[in-house]
C-alpha positions in Angstrom: 6.5 5.9 5.4 2.9 5.7 6.6 0.1 3.8 5.1 -1.6 7.0 4.0 1.6 8.3 2.3 2.0 5.0 0.4 -1.6 5.1 -0.8 -1.2 8.7 -2.0 2.0 7.7 -3.9 0.2 4.7 -5.4 -2.6 7.1 -6.6 0.0 9.4 -8.2 1.7 6.5 -9.9 -1.6 5.1 -11.1 -2.7 8.4 -12.5 0.6 8.8 -14.4 0.4 5.4 -15.8 -3.3 5.7 -16.9 -2.6 9.1 -18.5 0.3 7.7 -20.5 2.7 10.3 -19.0 5.6 7.8 -18.6 8.0 6.6 -21.3 8.8 2.9 -21.3 11.9 3.3 -19.0 9.9 5.3 -16.4 7.0 3.0 -16.7 9.1 0.0 -15.7 10.4 2.0 -12.7 6.9 3.1 -11.7 5.6 -0.4 -11.8 8.4 -1.7 -9.6 7.7 1.1 -7.1 4.0 0.4 -7.2 4.6 -3.3 -6.5 6.8 -2.3 -3.5 4.1 0.1 -2.2 1.4 -2.6 -2.6 3.5 -5.0 -0.6 4.1 -2.4 2.1 0.3 -1.6 2.3 -0.6 -5.3 2.5 1.9 -5.7 5.4 0.5 -2.7 7.2 -3.1 -4.0 6.8 -2.2 -7.4 7.9 -0.5 -6.1 11.0 -3.5 -3.9 11.8 -5.9 -6.8 11.3 -3.8 -8.9 13.8 -3.9 -6.1 16.3 -7.6 -5.8 16.0 -8.1 -9.5 16.4 -5.9 -9.6 19.5 -7.9 -6.7 21.0 -11.2 -8.4 20.2 -10.0 -11.7 21.7 -8.8 -10.0 24.8 -12.1 -8.1 25.2 -14.1 -11.3 24.8 -12.1 -13.0 27.6 -12.7 -10.4 30.3 
């Protein structure tokens, strides 16, 4: 899954939750999925930040 796909799915889940489209059983599942997607996105962002910092440090040393 890509970061963009995860964000899109999070938006879908959020819309469903906000519109009250989920019964209590589905709500619990949606919240668990959303938590997993948030963790995934945080991990991707953290990795991207590390990559950018490495590039910036390397450019500064040349």
